[in-house]
C-alpha positions in Angstrom: 109.7 89.3 98.7 112.0 92.3 98.3 110.6 95.7 99.3 112.0 98.8 97.7 111.3 102.3 99.1 111.8 105.3 96.7 112.2 108.5 98.7 112.5 110.8 95.7 111.3 109.7 92.3 112.4 111.5 89.2 111.8 111.8 85.5 115.2 111.3 84.0 115.7 112.9 80.6 118.8 111.3 79.0 120.2 113.4 76.1 123.0 112.1 73.8 125.2 114.7 72.2 128.4 114.7 70.2 129.9 117.0 72.8 128.5 119.3 75.5 129.6 122.9 74.8 128.9 125.2 77.7 127.6 128.6 76.6 126.9 127.5 73.0 124.1 125.8 71.1 124.1 122.0 71.5 122.3 119.7 69.0 120.6 116.6 70.5 121.3 113.3 68.7 118.8 111.3 70.8 116.6 111.7 73.9 114.9 109.2 76.1 112.6 109.6 79.1 112.8 107.3 82.1 110.4 107.2 85.0 112.8 106.4 87.7 114.3 106.9 91.2 116.9 104.8 92.8 114.6 102.3 94.5 112.3 102.2 91.5 115.3 101.2 89.4 116.1 98.5 92.0 112.6 97.2 91.9 112.8 96.8 88.1 116.1 95.0 88.4 114.8 92.6 91.0 111.8 91.8 88.8 114.0 91.2 85.8 116.0 88.7 87.9 112.8 86.9 88.5 112.4 87.7 92.2 109.1 88.9 93.9 109.2 92.6 94.6 107.0 95.4 96.0 107.7 99.1 95.3 106.6 101.9 97.6 107.7 105.4 98.5 106.5 108.9 97.7 104.7 109.8 94.5 103.1 113.0 93.1 99.7 113.7 91.6 100.6 115.6 88.4 102.8 113.0 86.6 102.8 110.0 88.9 100.6 108.0 86.6 103.5 107.6 84.1 105.5 105.8 86.8 102.6 103.5 87.4 102.5 102.6 83.7 106.3 102.1 83.6 106.1 99.7 86.6 103.1 97.9 85.1 105.1 97.2 82.0 107.8 95.6 84.2 105.4 93.6 86.2 106.3 95.4 89.5 103.5 95.8 92.1 103.4 99.2 93.7 101.6 101.2 96.4 102.7 104.8 96.9 102.1 107.6 99.3 100.6 110.3 97.1 101.4 114.0 97.4 100.4 117.2 95.6 102.8 118.6 93.0 105.0 117.2 90.3 107.8 114.6 90.2 111.2 116.4 89.7 113.0 116.2 86.4 116.7 115.4 86.0 118.8 115.9 82.9 121.6 113.6 82.0 123.8 114.7 79.1 126.1 112.0 77.6 128.7 112.9 74.9 130.4 110.6 72.4 133.2 109.9 74.9 130.6 108.6 77.4 131.2 111.6 79.7 128.1 112.1 81.8 126.9 115.6 82.9 123.9 115.7 85.3 121.5 118.5 86.2 119.3 117.4 89.1 116.1 119.0 90.1 114.9 119.5 93.7 111.9 117.4 94.8 108.6 118.8 96.1 107.8 119.1 99.8 105.6 116.6 101.6 103.5 117.0 104.6 104.2 115.6 108.1 101.2 113.3 107.8 102.7 111.9 104.6 105.9 111.1 106.4 104.0 109.2 109.0 101.9 107.4 106.3 105.1 106.1 104.6 106.5 104.8 107.8 103.3 102.9 108.4 103.4 101.5 104.9 107.1 100.4 105.3 106.2 98.7 108.6 103.3 96.8 107.0 105.1 95.7 103.8 108.4 94.9 105.5 106.6 92.4 107.8 106.2 90.2 104.6 109.6 91.0 103.1 112.9 89.2 103.3 114.9 92.3 102.3 114.0 96.0 102.5 115.9 98.5 100.3 115.6 102.2 101.0 117.6 104.5 98.8 118.0 108.0 97.3 117.5 111.6 98.4 114.7 113.0 100.5 111.9 115.4 99.6 112.7 119.1 100.0 112.7 120.1 103.7 112.8 116.6 105.2 115.6 116.3 107.7 118.3 113.6 107.2 117.2 112.0 110.5 114.1 110.7 108.7 116.3 107.9 107.3 116.9 106.7 110.8 113.2 106.7 111.6 112.1 104.8 108.5 114.7 102.1 109.0 113.5 101.7 112.5 110.1 101.1 111.1 111.4 98.1 109.1 110.4 94.8 110.5 113.4 93.3 112.4 113.1 90.1 110.5 113.8 91.9 107.2 117.3 92.5 106.0 118.0 96.2 105.5 119.9 97.8 102.6 120.6 101.5 102.4 121.9 103.3 99.3 122.3 107.0 100.1 125.1 109.3 101.2 126.3 112.0 103.7 124.1 112.8 106.7 121.4 110.6 105.4 123.7 107.6 105.4 125.0 108.3 108.9 121.4 108.7 110.1 120.4 105.3 108.5 123.4 103.6 110.2 122.1 104.6 113.6 119.2 102.1 113.0 121.6 99.3 112.0 122.0 98.3 108.4 122.8 94.9 106.9 124.4 96.3 103.7 125.2 99.8 102.4 126.3 100.4 98.8 128.2 103.7 98.3 130.3 104.3 95.3 133.8 105.7 95.8 132.8 109.3 95.1 129.9 109.1 97.6 132.1 107.5 100.2 134.7 110.2 99.8 132.1 113.0 100.1 130.5 111.3 103.1 133.8 111.0 105.0 135.2 114.3 103.7 138.5 113.0 102.4 140.0 111.3 99.3 140.5 107.5 99.3 143.4 107.0 96.9 144.3 103.4 97.4 142.8 100.1 98.5 143.9 100.4 102.1 142.3 103.9 102.4 139.1 102.5 100.8 139.0 99.7 103.3 139.6 102.2 106.2 136.6 104.2 104.9 134.4 101.1 104.7 135.4 100.3 108.3 134.1 103.7 109.4 130.7 102.8 108.1 131.0 99.3 109.8 131.8 101.0 113.1 128.8 103.3 112.7 126.3 100.4 112.3 126.7 98.7 108.9 127.2 94.9 108.9 128.5 94.9 105.3 129.8 97.5 102.9 129.6 97.0 99.1 131.8 99.7 97.6 131.4 100.4 93.9 134.5 101.4 92.0 132.8 102.0 88.7 134.6 100.4 85.7 137.2 99.0 88.1 134.6 96.7 89.8 133.8 96.7 93.5 134.9 95.7 97.0 132.8 94.0 99.7 133.8 93.8 103.3 132.3 92.9 106.7 135.4 94.0 108.6 136.7 90.5 108.8 136.6 89.3 105.2 137.5 91.5 102.2 136.8 90.6 98.6 137.4 92.3 95.3 135.8 91.7 91.9 137.1 93.3 88.7 134.6 94.2 86.1 135.0 93.1 82.5 135.6 95.5 79.6 132.4 96.5 77.9 131.2 99.3 75.7 129.9 101.9 78.1 126.8 103.5 76.7 125.5 105.0 80.0 126.3 104.7 83.6 122.7 105.7 84.6 121.2 103.2 87.0 124.4 101.1 87.3 124.5 101.4 91.1 120.8 100.5 91.4 121.5 97.4 89.3 124.2 96.4 91.8 121.7 96.9 94.7 119.0 94.8 92.9 121.4 91.9 92.3 122.9 92.1 95.8 119.4 92.1 97.4 118.4 89.0 95.5 121.5 87.2 96.6 121.0 88.3 100.2 117.4 86.9 100.0 118.9 83.6 99.0 121.3 83.6 101.9 124.4 83.9 99.7 127.8 84.7 101.1 129.9 87.9 100.4 131.7 86.6 97.3 128.4 85.8 95.5 126.8 89.1 96.6 129.8 91.0 95.2 129.9 89.0 92.0 126.2 89.5 91.3 126.4 93.2 92.1 129.3 93.8 89.7 127.6 91.7 87.0 124.3 93.7 87.2 126.1 97.0 87.3 128.2 96.1 84.3 125.2 94.8 82.4 123.3 98.1 83.0 126.0 100.3 81.5 125.9 98.5 78.1 122.6 100.1 77.0 122.0 103.8 76.3 118.9 105.3 78.0 118.0 102.2 79.9 117.9 102.3 83.7 118.2 98.5 84.2 119.8 95.4 82.7 118.5 92.3 80.9 118.7 89.0 82.7 120.5 87.5 79.7 123.3 90.1 79.8 123.5 89.8 83.6 124.0 86.0 83.4 126.5 86.3 80.6 128.7 88.7 82.6 128.2 86.9 85.9 129.7 83.7 84.5 132.8 85.6 83.4 133.6 87.3 86.7 136.1 86.2 89.3 136.2 87.2 93.0 139.4 87.3 95.0 140.0 87.6 98.7 142.6 90.1 99.9 
């Protein structure tokens, strides 16, 4: 089983426009609502790949039932730590050039007892999980050190994947992580410098390895991805596809990587699967995951090279 832990769920409102004109009236061409959050997206991706999954994390009383219905439709079992208040709403505006502008809300606060409750839930579920994925931001007012504590609550027999950035990522690494998946922008912001070529990117990945990661899967967007464990380095270039939305692409990568890790796959196959799922996700507007058919089609066309 693969356990996914959503720290900060969100209602994503994806709006398609001809162009986003700041300070002027903008006319919406289409609008979709997704009941999401990084680890919820991962759970859906895992389910679509046919693997057993369990979703948990924080949820909120006012509109959390919509998330339950969305997960039910995908066949994803769930068990949340419930809190008062409302799930945050994020707005993602996409113009005809596929330029994405995001406006992200801040999550509700949670009580100290709820933080303890989630740690206990992670401990219990991870005891029956081959892989545990914890990703996303944190509720308002929760210190970054909580990432270290929740990863320490994961059963030692479960592989650990972290998908977050900045102080939260550094905190998670203190607990020891089997795989981290930053994208290039997140890695640059976390390290506080630009990484303009492959050597610089590898050096940035090695910093995460030195801090406690066993493997780094670095997403390069339309250029594919790199995976390294400090000894072996591999690159996979994505194929050219019509990009309708980049929403959820990184979560698709994590879902496919987690399923490959569960199978005991090596670095090249983890990388290939991650790029295939990320690429498949961007081909559909307003969808936060991929279809298995599209994933398999792209997977077969990809090549991995060692460098």
